[in-house]
C-alpha positions as CSV (number, residue, x, y, z in Angstrom):
1,M,-18.9,-2.6,25.8
2,D,-21.9,-0.7,24.6
3,K,-20.4,0.7,21.5
4,K,-20.1,-1.1,18.2
5,R,-16.6,-2.2,17.4
6,V,-14.6,-2.5,14.2
7,V,-11.1,-4.0,13.6
8,I,-9.0,-3.0,10.6
9,L,-6.1,-5.3,9.9
10,V,-3.1,-3.4,8.8
11,D,-0.5,-5.1,6.5
12,N,2.2,-2.5,6.1
13,K,2.8,0.4,8.5
14,K,4.7,2.4,5.8
15,R,1.9,2.2,3.2
16,D,-1.4,1.4,5.0
17,L,-1.4,2.7,8.6
18,P,-2.2,6.5,7.9
19,G,-5.1,5.5,5.7
20,A,-6.4,3.1,8.3
21,A,-6.1,5.8,11.0
22,L,-8.1,8.2,8.8
23,I,-10.9,5.7,8.5
24,A,-10.7,5.1,12.2
25,Y,-11.0,8.8,12.8
26,H,-14.3,9.0,10.9
27,L,-15.6,5.9,12.6
28,E,-14.8,7.2,16.0
29,K,-16.5,10.5,15.2
30,M,-19.6,8.4,14.4
31,G,-19.4,6.7,17.8
32,I,-17.8,3.5,16.5
33,E,-14.8,2.1,18.4
34,C,-12.1,1.3,15.8
35,Y,-9.0,-0.9,16.5
36,L,-6.1,-1.0,14.1
37,E,-4.3,-4.3,14.5
38,P,-1.4,-6.0,12.7
39,L,-2.4,-8.3,9.8
40,E,-0.6,-11.1,11.7
41,A,-3.1,-10.7,14.6
42,W,-6.1,-11.8,12.4
43,R,-7.0,-14.5,14.8
44,G,-6.1,-12.8,18.0
45,C,-8.2,-9.7,17.4
46,L,-11.5,-11.7,17.7
47,Y,-11.2,-12.4,21.4
48,A,-9.2,-9.3,22.3
49,R,-11.7,-6.8,20.7
50,K,-14.9,-8.7,20.2
51,P,-15.6,-6.7,17.0
52,H,-18.8,-6.5,15.0
53,M,-16.7,-6.3,11.8
54,I,-13.2,-7.3,10.8
55,I,-11.7,-5.7,7.7
56,F,-9.0,-7.7,5.9
57,N,-6.8,-6.6,2.9
58,H,-7.6,-9.9,1.2
59,L,-9.1,-13.4,1.7
60,L,-7.1,-15.4,-0.7
61,G,-5.4,-17.9,1.7
62,S,-7.3,-21.1,2.5
63,H,-6.8,-20.3,6.3
64,L,-8.5,-17.0,5.8
65,V,-11.3,-18.5,3.9
66,K,-12.0,-20.9,6.7
67,Y,-11.7,-18.1,9.3
68,S,-14.2,-16.0,7.3
69,Q,-16.7,-18.9,7.6
70,E,-16.1,-19.1,11.3
71,L,-16.8,-15.4,11.6
72,R,-20.0,-15.8,9.6
73,D,-21.2,-18.5,11.9
74,M,-20.9,-16.2,15.0
75,G,-22.3,-13.2,13.3
76,V,-19.2,-11.1,12.9
77,L,-19.3,-9.1,9.7
78,V,-16.4,-9.7,7.2
79,G,-15.0,-6.8,5.2
80,V,-12.3,-6.6,2.5
81,L,-10.5,-3.5,1.6
82,P,-7.6,-4.3,-0.8
83,N,-4.1,-2.6,-0.5
84,E,-3.9,-2.3,-4.2
85,G,-7.1,-2.0,-6.4
86,I,-5.7,-0.9,-9.7
87,L,-5.2,-4.2,-11.6
88,Y,-4.8,-3.6,-15.3
89,N,-4.1,-7.2,-16.2
90,K,-7.3,-9.1,-16.6
91,E,-6.0,-12.4,-15.3
92,V,-4.6,-10.7,-12.1
93,L,-7.9,-8.8,-11.6
94,E,-9.9,-12.0,-11.8
95,F,-7.6,-13.8,-9.4
96,N,-7.6,-11.0,-6.9
97,A,-11.4,-10.9,-7.3
98,S,-11.5,-14.2,-5.5
99,K,-12.3,-16.3,-8.5
100,F,-10.1,-19.1,-7.1
101,H,-11.2,-18.8,-3.5
102,N,-14.9,-18.0,-4.0
103,N,-16.1,-20.0,-1.0
104,A,-14.8,-17.2,1.3
105,H,-17.5,-15.4,3.1
106,V,-17.5,-11.6,2.6
107,D,-20.3,-9.3,3.8
108,Y,-18.7,-6.2,2.3
109,F,-16.0,-5.9,-0.3
110,F,-14.8,-2.3,-0.7
111,V,-13.4,-1.7,-4.1
112,W,-11.5,1.2,-5.7
113,N,-13.3,1.0,-9.1
114,E,-16.1,-0.4,-11.3
115,A,-13.7,-2.8,-13.1
116,H,-12.9,-4.6,-9.8
117,K,-16.7,-4.6,-8.8
118,E,-17.6,-6.3,-12.2
119,A,-14.8,-8.8,-11.8
120,L,-16.0,-9.7,-8.3
121,K,-19.6,-10.1,-9.5
122,K,-18.4,-12.5,-12.3
123,G,-15.9,-14.5,-10.2
124,N,-18.0,-15.2,-7.2
125,S,-21.0,-17.4,-6.8
126,G,-23.0,-15.3,-4.2
127,S,-20.3,-15.5,-1.5
128,I,-20.0,-11.7,-1.4
129,K,-23.1,-10.0,-0.2
130,N,-22.3,-6.3,-0.8
131,I,-19.8,-4.7,-3.2
132,E,-19.2,-1.0,-2.6
133,I,-17.1,1.4,-4.7
134,V,-15.4,3.7,-2.3
135,G,-12.3,4.8,-4.2
136,V,-8.9,4.9,-2.5
137,P,-9.0,6.0,1.2
138,R,-5.3,6.8,1.4
139,F,-5.6,9.2,-1.6
140,D,-7.6,11.5,0.7
141,F,-4.2,12.7,2.0
142,Y,-3.8,14.7,-1.3
143,F,-6.7,17.0,-0.3
144,E,-7.3,19.6,2.5
145,P,-6.9,19.6,5.4
146,L,-4.5,16.6,5.2
147,K,-2.4,17.7,2.2
148,P,1.2,18.9,3.3
149,K,2.4,22.2,2.2
150,K,5.4,22.5,-0.1
151,T,8.3,24.0,2.0
152,S,11.3,24.4,-0.4
153,P,11.4,27.0,-3.2
154,T,14.3,25.0,-4.9
155,P,13.2,22.6,-7.7
156,T,12.7,19.2,-6.1
157,I,12.7,16.0,-8.0
158,L,11.0,13.0,-6.3
159,V,12.3,9.7,-7.7
160,C,10.2,6.6,-6.9
161,T,11.5,3.1,-7.3
162,N,9.3,0.0,-8.0
163,F,11.5,-3.1,-8.0
164,V,9.9,-5.3,-5.4
165,F,10.5,-8.5,-7.4
166,A,14.3,-7.8,-8.0
167,Q,15.3,-8.5,-4.4
168,F,14.3,-12.2,-4.8
169,L,17.2,-12.9,-7.1
170,E,19.5,-12.6,-4.1
171,K,17.4,-14.7,-1.7
172,D,16.8,-18.4,-1.0
173,P,14.8,-19.5,-4.0
174,K,12.3,-21.1,-1.7
175,I,11.1,-17.6,-0.7
176,A,10.2,-16.7,-4.2
177,E,8.5,-20.1,-4.7
178,K,6.3,-19.4,-1.6
179,L,5.5,-15.9,-2.8
180,F,4.4,-16.9,-6.3
181,A,2.8,-20.2,-5.3
182,P,-0.8,-18.8,-5.2
183,W,-0.4,-17.5,-8.8
184,K,1.4,-20.4,-10.4
185,G,-0.8,-22.1,-12.9
186,R,-3.5,-19.5,-12.5
187,I,-2.0,-16.4,-14.0
188,S,-0.2,-17.0,-17.2
189,S,1.9,-13.8,-17.0
190,Y,3.2,-15.0,-13.6
191,S,3.9,-18.6,-14.6
192,N,7.6,-18.0,-15.4
193,Y,8.2,-15.9,-12.3
194,W,11.9,-16.2,-12.5
195,E,11.8,-14.2,-15.7
196,L,9.9,-11.5,-13.9
197,I,12.4,-11.5,-11.0
198,K,15.4,-11.3,-13.5
199,T,13.7,-8.6,-15.6
200,N,12.9,-6.5,-12.5
201,H,16.5,-7.0,-11.4
202,K,17.8,-5.8,-14.8
203,S,15.4,-2.8,-14.7
204,R,16.9,-1.9,-11.3
205,K,20.4,-1.9,-12.7
206,L,19.2,0.3,-15.6
207,F,17.5,2.7,-13.2
208,F,20.9,3.5,-11.5
209,N,22.1,4.9,-14.8
210,F,19.4,7.4,-14.7
211,L,19.8,8.1,-11.0
212,N,23.6,8.7,-11.3
213,T,23.1,11.0,-14.3
214,L,20.5,13.0,-12.3
215,V,22.7,13.4,-9.3
216,S,25.7,14.3,-11.3
217,L,23.9,17.4,-12.7
218,N,24.1,18.8,-9.1
219,K,21.3,21.3,-9.9
220,Y,18.2,19.8,-8.3
221,N,17.2,18.8,-4.8
222,I,16.5,15.0,-5.1
223,I,14.4,12.8,-2.9
224,L,14.9,9.1,-3.6
225,K,11.9,7.1,-2.3
226,P,12.1,3.3,-2.5
227,H,8.8,1.3,-2.8
228,P,7.8,0.2,0.7
229,G,8.0,-3.5,-0.3
230,E,11.6,-3.2,-1.3
231,E,14.6,-3.8,0.9
232,T,16.6,-0.5,0.9
233,D,20.2,-1.9,1.4
234,I,21.2,-1.3,-2.2
235,Y,20.0,2.3,-2.1
236,Q,21.8,2.9,1.2
237,K,25.1,1.6,-0.2
238,W,24.7,3.7,-3.3
239,Y,24.0,6.8,-1.1
240,E,27.0,6.2,1.2
241,K,29.3,6.1,-1.8
242,L,28.1,9.5,-3.2
243,D,30.6,12.4,-3.3
244,K,30.2,14.6,-0.3
245,V,29.2,17.7,-2.4
246,L,26.6,15.7,-4.4
247,K,25.2,14.1,-1.3
248,E,24.1,17.5,0.0
249,K,21.3,17.7,-2.6
250,V,20.2,14.1,-2.2
251,K,17.8,12.7,0.4
252,L,17.3,8.9,0.7
253,D,13.9,8.7,2.4
254,T,12.8,5.3,3.6
255,K,10.5,6.5,6.4
256,S,8.2,9.2,5.0
257,H,4.9,8.2,3.5
258,I,4.6,8.8,-0.3
259,W,1.7,11.3,0.3
260,E,4.0,13.4,2.5
261,L,6.7,13.6,-0.3
262,I,4.7,14.1,-3.5
263,P,3.4,17.6,-2.4
264,Q,7.0,18.6,-1.7
265,C,8.2,17.9,-5.2
266,D,8.0,19.8,-8.5
267,V,8.4,16.7,-10.7
268,E,7.8,13.1,-9.9
269,I,9.8,10.4,-11.6
270,A,8.5,6.8,-11.7
271,C,10.1,3.6,-13.0
272,E,7.6,2.5,-15.7
273,T,4.1,1.8,-14.4
274,C,3.7,2.8,-10.8
275,T,0.8,4.0,-8.6
276,T,2.8,7.0,-7.4
277,T,2.3,8.4,-10.9
278,L,-1.5,8.5,-10.4
279,E,-1.0,9.9,-7.0
280,S,1.1,12.7,-8.5
281,W,-1.6,13.5,-11.0
282,I,-4.0,14.0,-8.0
283,A,-1.5,16.3,-6.5
284,K,-1.2,18.2,-9.8
285,K,2.4,17.3,-10.2
286,P,4.2,16.8,-13.6
287,T,5.3,13.2,-14.0
288,I,8.1,11.4,-15.9
289,E,8.1,7.7,-16.7
290,L,11.5,6.1,-17.1
291,I,11.4,3.5,-19.8
292,L,13.5,0.5,-18.7
293,T,12.6,-3.0,-20.1
294,K,9.1,-2.6,-21.3
295,H,8.0,-6.0,-19.9
296,P,4.2,-6.1,-20.0
297,V,4.0,-6.9,-16.3
298,F,5.8,-3.8,-15.3
299,F,5.0,-1.4,-18.2
300,H,1.7,-0.3,-19.7
301,E,2.0,1.7,-22.8
302,F,-1.4,3.4,-22.6
303,L,-0.3,4.9,-19.2
304,S,3.0,6.1,-20.5
305,K,1.0,8.3,-22.9
306,M,-0.1,10.4,-20.0
307,S,3.4,11.4,-18.8
308,L,6.6,12.6,-20.3
309,T,8.9,9.6,-20.9
310,C,12.6,9.1,-20.9
311,E,14.5,6.1,-22.4
312,D,18.0,7.6,-22.4
313,P,19.8,9.0,-19.2
314,K,21.5,11.6,-21.4
315,L,18.0,13.0,-22.2
316,L,16.9,13.1,-18.5
317,D,17.8,16.7,-17.7
318,E,16.1,17.9,-21.0
319,T,12.9,15.9,-20.0
320,I,12.9,17.4,-16.5
321,Q,13.2,20.9,-17.9
322,K,10.1,20.2,-20.1
323,A,8.3,18.9,-17.0
324,L,9.2,22.0,-14.9
325,K,7.9,24.2,-17.6
326,K,4.7,22.1,-17.7
327,E,4.9,22.0,-21.5
328,R,2.4,19.2,-22.0
329,E,0.3,19.3,-18.9
330,K,-2.7,20.7,-20.7
331,E,-2.5,17.9,-23.2
332,F,-2.3,15.3,-20.5
333,E,-4.9,16.7,-18.0
334,P,-8.1,15.4,-19.6
335,L,-6.6,11.9,-20.2
336,R,-5.5,11.8,-16.6
337,K,-8.8,13.0,-15.2
338,E,-10.6,10.2,-17.2
339,H,-8.2,7.6,-15.9
340,L,-8.5,8.6,-12.3
341,K,-12.3,8.6,-12.7
342,K,-12.3,5.1,-14.1
343,W,-9.7,3.5,-11.8
344,C,-9.9,5.5,-8.6
345,A,-13.6,6.6,-8.5
346,D,-12.7,10.2,-9.2
347,P,-10.8,11.2,-6.0
348,K,-12.2,14.1,-4.1
349,G,-10.8,13.5,-0.6
350,D,-13.9,11.9,0.8
351,S,-13.2,8.2,0.2
352,S,-12.5,7.3,3.9
353,K,-15.6,9.1,5.1
354,K,-17.7,7.3,2.5
355,L,-16.3,4.0,3.7
356,A,-16.9,4.8,7.3
357,N,-20.6,5.6,6.7
358,I,-21.1,2.2,5.0
359,I,-19.4,0.4,7.9
360,K,-21.5,2.3,10.5
361,K,-24.7,1.4,8.9
362,A,-23.6,-2.2,8.6
363,V,-22.6,-2.8,12.3
364,E,-25.6,-0.9,13.7
365,R,-27.8,-3.7,12.5
366,I,-26.0,-6.8,14.0
367,E,-24.9,-8.3,17.3
368,P,-22.5,-11.3,17.1
369,D,-22.6,-14.3,19.5
370,F,-19.1,-14.0,21.0
371,R,-19.9,-17.1,23.2
372,K,-18.7,-19.1,20.2
373,I,-15.1,-17.9,20.5
374,D,-13.0,-21.1,21.2
375,K,-9.9,-21.5,23.4
376,K,-7.5,-21.1,20.4
377,H,-8.9,-17.7,19.7
378,Q,-8.8,-16.9,23.4
379,R,-5.0,-17.8,23.6
380,K,-4.2,-15.7,20.5
381,G,-6.3,-12.8,22.0
382,K,-4.6,-12.8,25.3
383,K,-1.2,-12.8,23.5
384,L,-2.4,-9.7,21.6
385,L,-3.4,-7.9,24.8
386,F,-0.2,-8.9,26.5
387,F,2.0,-7.6,23.7
388,E,0.0,-4.4,23.6
389,K,0.9,-3.6,27.2
390,L,4.6,-4.0,26.2
391,N,4.2,-2.0,23.0
392,L,5.4,-5.0,20.9
393,P,4.2,-6.0,17.5
394,Y,2.1,-9.2,17.5
395,N,4.8,-11.2,15.6
396,Y,7.5,-10.3,18.2
397,N,9.8,-13.2,18.9
398,P,13.2,-12.5,20.6
399,F,14.7,-15.7,19.4
400,S,13.9,-15.0,15.7
401,L,15.3,-11.4,16.1
402,T,18.5,-12.8,17.6
403,K,18.8,-15.4,14.8
404,A,18.2,-12.6,12.2
405,K,21.1,-10.6,13.7
406,I,23.4,-13.5,13.7
407,F,22.3,-14.9,10.3
408,P,20.9,-11.9,8.5
409,K,20.8,-13.5,5.0
410,K,18.9,-16.6,6.2
411,H,16.3,-14.7,8.3
412,K,16.1,-11.5,6.2
413,E,12.5,-12.2,5.1
414,K,11.3,-12.7,8.7
415,L,13.0,-9.5,9.7
416,R,11.3,-7.6,6.7
417,V,7.9,-8.8,7.8
418,Y,8.6,-7.8,11.4
419,N,9.7,-4.4,10.4
420,K,6.5,-3.7,8.5
421,T,4.3,-4.8,11.3
422,I,2.6,-2.0,13.4
423,K,3.1,-1.6,17.1
424,P,0.5,-0.1,19.5
425,S,2.6,3.2,19.7
426,D,2.5,3.5,15.9
427,V,-1.3,3.3,16.0
428,K,-1.5,5.9,18.8
429,K,0.9,8.3,17.0
430,W,-1.1,8.2,13.8
431,K,-4.5,8.4,15.4
432,E,-3.4,11.4,17.4
433,K,-1.8,13.1,14.3
434,I,-5.0,12.5,12.2
435,K,-7.2,13.9,14.9
436,K,-5.1,17.1,15.3
437,V,-5.2,17.8,11.6
438,M,-8.9,17.0,11.1
439,D,-10.0,18.9,14.1
440,G,-8.0,22.0,13.2
441,N,-5.5,21.9,16.0
442,F,-2.4,21.1,13.9
443,N,0.4,23.7,14.1
444,G,2.9,22.1,11.7
């Protein structure tokens, strides 16, 4: 075990795994072993991998705060790379900047932008040693050699949904209570979270009016891409009810990554404020923002001024035609460029390499004392290694899965978490895929 070792904890295989695999590629090119482990294995990875650094997506929970202090005491570096780093709401930004958990130990906090860096500096009393602006690693996929080529000459409309809160109206209220508990009393805009859930649910209903209008035109190829945090049952039911002729031009895509789909489209449609809009700007695609309820948590007016907007389904085709002709792209371009520079550190396709360089320099200087790993960590680590041999996710539980099949409503949330958790084969697949593309051996 001569090489330095890094663990990146992956929260969502649909959203986060390719970006993590790209960081791993750069680290391994630099001689650093990089393990991608499911977020749920945060404790087990210590004994299993004996890493010099563990990178989390956040350290807001009290159990993770305590764990970060344990890692500090044995000399393991603690890094944080957020899943989402564009936080326009000041209160949300301050909360996510660890203002309310500022006794967590963090050696390196990798942020997307200057605004997050300043919030971290204000909200923490010296518990974060280094704050590094690296941009957004997963946005590197919109640049060569990773950027997919467009394959269809037919005008293609990509429709991205963003109704993660809506699903909680149909679940056990305790699930929503647990989700919003960390924010309650700390973020005023989230205090009445049932209003947010109901508003998002209403927005989703309004969205289907636009979607049905678009499909009924029967003149565009349509890709419907639900947000990775949404349950897709409602979209699947809608798709299955489509007329056979209309269905031929519609693809419900729940598996592809958003960076694979945006380059394939001619116009991207988002539901009020959505990160996919910014990603489409990076890929030089015209964007349309559907105006639904204008709730300030889900809609930011300043952002809507950088895209075409549509409030009435009857005007959707007209708006798409304007987008296809790129009527206002020259007007929008300088505004978008400035926004991407401010909030995404001016994406150029080098974010993951920049991050890997910082990590390499950090781990080269330290050597943890792994003798301090206790029996609890050892048990968790042995479980991780055992499940790895069976190609099972760390949170695999045959009894829970059986219960979820028998009582799907009661155990739906557990099943959702299980389905977003990476398996060893997922990691192997993406590492190999990234290596082929980056090393120039990719044939399609």
